[in-house]
C-alpha positions in Angstrom: 35.4 -0.3 6.5 38.4 0.0 4.2 37.5 1.7 0.9 39.4 1.4 -2.4 42.5 3.5 -2.9 42.1 6.7 -4.9 41.9 6.3 -8.7 41.3 2.6 -8.4 37.7 2.6 -9.5 37.3 2.3 -13.2 33.7 1.2 -13.5 30.6 1.8 -11.3 27.8 -0.7 -11.7 24.3 0.2 -10.5 20.7 -0.9 -11.3 18.8 0.0 -14.4 15.1 0.8 -14.6 13.6 3.7 -12.7 16.4 5.7 -11.0 16.2 6.9 -7.4 17.9 9.6 -5.5 19.8 7.1 -3.4 22.0 5.5 -6.1 22.0 8.8 -8.1 23.7 10.6 -5.2 25.9 7.6 -4.4 27.2 7.4 -8.0 27.6 11.2 -8.1 29.8 11.1 -5.0 31.9 8.3 -6.5 32.3 10.1 -9.8 33.5 13.2 -7.9 36.2 10.9 -6.3 36.9 8.9 -9.4 36.2 11.2 -12.4 37.4 8.8 -15.0 35.1 6.0 -14.0 32.4 4.7 -16.3 28.9 4.1 -15.1 27.0 0.9 -16.2 23.3 0.4 -15.3 22.2 -3.2 -15.4 19.0 -5.1 -14.4 20.8 -7.2 -11.8 24.2 -8.2 -10.7 24.9 -11.8 -9.5 28.5 -12.4 -10.6 31.8 -11.2 -9.4 33.2 -7.8 -10.4 36.4 -7.5 -12.2 39.3 -5.4 -10.9 38.5 -1.8 -10.7 34.7 -2.4 -10.6 32.3 -1.6 -7.7 28.7 -2.4 -7.4 26.3 0.1 -6.0 22.6 -0.4 -4.9 22.3 -3.7 -6.7 23.6 -7.2 -6.1 22.3 -7.7 -2.6 25.8 -7.6 -1.0 27.7 -5.2 1.1 31.3 -5.4 2.1 32.4 -1.8 2.4 34.9 -2.1 -0.4 33.4 -3.6 -3.6 29.7 -4.1 -2.9 27.4 -1.3 -1.6 23.9 -2.6 -1.6 21.5 -2.4 1.3 18.3 -4.2 0.1 19.3 -7.5 1.7 19.5 -6.0 5.2 16.9 -3.7 6.7 19.5 -2.4 9.3 21.9 -1.1 6.6 21.6 2.5 5.6 21.0 3.4 1.9 23.8 3.2 -0.6 24.1 6.9 -0.5 24.9 6.8 3.2 27.2 3.8 2.8 29.3 5.6 0.2 29.4 8.8 2.3 30.6 6.7 5.3 33.0 4.3 3.6 34.6 6.5 0.9 34.5 9.9 2.6 34.7 9.1 6.3 31.4 10.9 7.0 29.8 10.3 10.4 26.4 8.8 9.3 24.9 9.7 12.7 25.6 13.4 12.3 23.8 14.3 9.1 21.3 17.1 8.3 17.7 16.2 7.9 17.6 16.4 4.1 20.3 13.7 3.9 18.5 11.5 6.4 15.3 11.9 4.4 16.9 10.5 1.3 18.1 7.5 3.3 14.8 6.8 5.0 12.7 7.4 1.9 14.7 4.9 -0.1 14.6 2.3 2.7 11.0 2.6 4.0 9.2 5.0 1.6 8.2 8.6 1.7 5.4 8.3 4.2 7.6 6.7 6.9 10.5 9.1 6.2 8.3 12.2 6.5 6.6 10.8 9.7 9.9 9.9 11.4 11.5 13.3 10.5 8.3 15.3 11.0 8.6 17.0 7.6 6.6 17.6 4.5 9.4 17.5 2.0 9.1 15.3 -1.0 10.7 15.1 -4.5 10.9 18.5 -6.2 10.7 19.1 -10.0 14.5 19.3 -10.4 15.0 15.9 -8.7 12.2 14.3 -10.7 13.5 15.6 -14.0 17.1 14.6 -13.3 16.1 11.1 -12.2 13.9 10.6 -15.2 16.8 11.4 -17.5 19.2 9.2 -15.5 16.7 6.3 -15.9 17.2 6.3 -19.7 21.0 5.9 -19.4 22.6 2.5 -20.0 26.3 3.6 -20.3 27.6 6.8 -18.9 31.2 7.7 -20.0 33.3 10.7 -18.8 32.5 12.5 -22.1 28.8 12.5 -21.4 27.4 15.8 -20.1 25.4 14.0 -17.4 28.7 12.5 -16.2 30.1 16.0 -15.6 26.9 17.1 -13.9 26.9 14.2 -11.6 30.6 14.9 -10.7 29.5 18.4 -9.8 26.6 17.1 -7.8 28.9 14.9 -5.8 31.1 17.8 -5.0 28.1 19.9 -4.0 26.8 17.2 -1.7 30.1 17.3 0.2 30.0 21.1 0.2 26.5 21.0 1.8 27.8 18.7 4.5 30.6 21.2 5.2 28.0 24.0 5.4 26.0 22.0 7.9 29.0 21.4 10.1 30.0 25.1 9.8 26.5 26.1 10.8 27.1 24.1 14.0 30.5 25.2 14.9 31.5 28.3 12.8 28.9 30.9 13.5 28.3 33.4 16.3 25.0 33.7 18.0 23.9 37.1 19.4 21.1 36.8 22.0 18.3 39.3 22.1 15.1 39.4 24.1 13.3 38.2 20.9 15.7 35.4 19.9 19.1 34.9 18.4 20.8 36.7 15.5 23.3 34.5 13.7 26.5 35.9 12.2 28.2 33.7 9.7 31.5 34.6 7.8 30.3 32.4 4.9 26.9 32.2 3.2 24.7 29.4 4.7 21.2 28.0 4.2 19.0 29.2 7.0 17.5 25.7 7.2 20.9 24.3 8.2 21.4 27.2 10.7 18.1 26.5 12.4 18.7 22.7 12.4 22.2 23.1 13.8 20.8 25.2 16.7 17.4 23.6 17.2 17.5 24.5 20.9 17.7 28.3 20.0 15.1 30.5 18.6 16.8 32.0 15.5 15.2 35.2 14.3 17.7 36.4 11.7 21.1 36.0 10.1 23.9 38.2 8.8 26.4 36.8 6.2 28.4 37.7 3.2 26.4 38.4 0.0 27.4 37.1 -3.5 28.6 40.6 -4.6 31.1 41.1 -1.8 28.6 43.0 0.4 26.6 41.8 3.4 23.2 40.1 3.4 20.7 40.5 6.3 18.0 37.8 6.4 14.9 37.4 8.5 14.5 33.8 9.7 11.0 34.2 11.3 8.1 36.4 10.5 7.9 39.7 12.3 10.9 39.4 14.5 14.1 40.4 12.8 13.6 43.4 10.4 16.7 43.7 8.1 15.4 46.8 6.3 15.5 48.7 9.5 19.2 49.1 9.4 20.7 52.5 8.7 23.5 51.0 6.5 23.2 52.0 2.8 21.2 49.4 0.8 21.9 48.0 -2.7 18.9 45.6 -2.6 15.8 45.4 -0.5 13.4 42.5 -1.0 9.8 43.8 -1.6 8.7 42.1 1.6 11.7 43.4 3.5 12.8 40.0 4.8 16.2 40.3 3.0 18.5 43.3 2.5 22.0 43.6 0.9 24.3 46.4 2.0 27.5 47.3 0.0 29.8 46.8 3.0 32.0 43.7 3.5 30.9 41.4 6.2 34.1 41.9 8.1 33.3 45.6 8.5 29.8 45.2 9.8 29.2 46.1 13.4 27.2 43.2 15.0 25.9 45.3 17.8 24.6 48.0 15.5 22.7 45.5 13.4 21.1 43.9 16.4 20.2 47.2 18.0 18.6 48.5 14.8 17.0 45.4 13.4 15.8 43.9 16.6 15.6 46.6 19.2 14.6 49.3 16.8 17.2 51.7 18.2 
């Protein structure tokens, strides 16, 4: 599908009433791409949009350019996925589970989504609170604090996708008799690492810490023991599952970490 040219979108129309993660994320992505656009929430949309307007998750039409609703066709993915695909060129068949959960939950409900994906995840407090506030909005202009937050959310969604792809292709896996230790030159969520390498038994990960040091993290109970390392430690979690050492990631010896934290040598 051919999306609108950059900076062409001036108004994003979506549905009013109770807000859902689907259109909230779809609109957030669009605001990241078109930061000057205004958001209008309406009960329904049956007319024709004016120039510079797009219609998201309402209107019962989808054309990949102006209309991005899915409710009229069970085979269409949610509006969040449609926007990812048509505006950002994201392969909708290669998404992490939390993205797929948002899609399936919006189309078929939480019970079906959790059953299909074999997961227990549901709405967290942050999500509920954000959606409750978005539900009260009628007009959202660029000057509104929530507009800024949603632009940041859209940016973060894309960054999470980058993390997932990096977890697939940008890390090194060190095999041990107990499982694999992952070395990543950028901080990653362990959930994405495990999902990206579902065929491997991941027992721990080594990656840069926020303060310029290196973080050692245990991925499974009783397998990888970060606190066993002889490197100096600036932080040790009270359970020992995570340790930060004041040495840059690039200077860490992978073999030494594996031997100490897995083999106990």
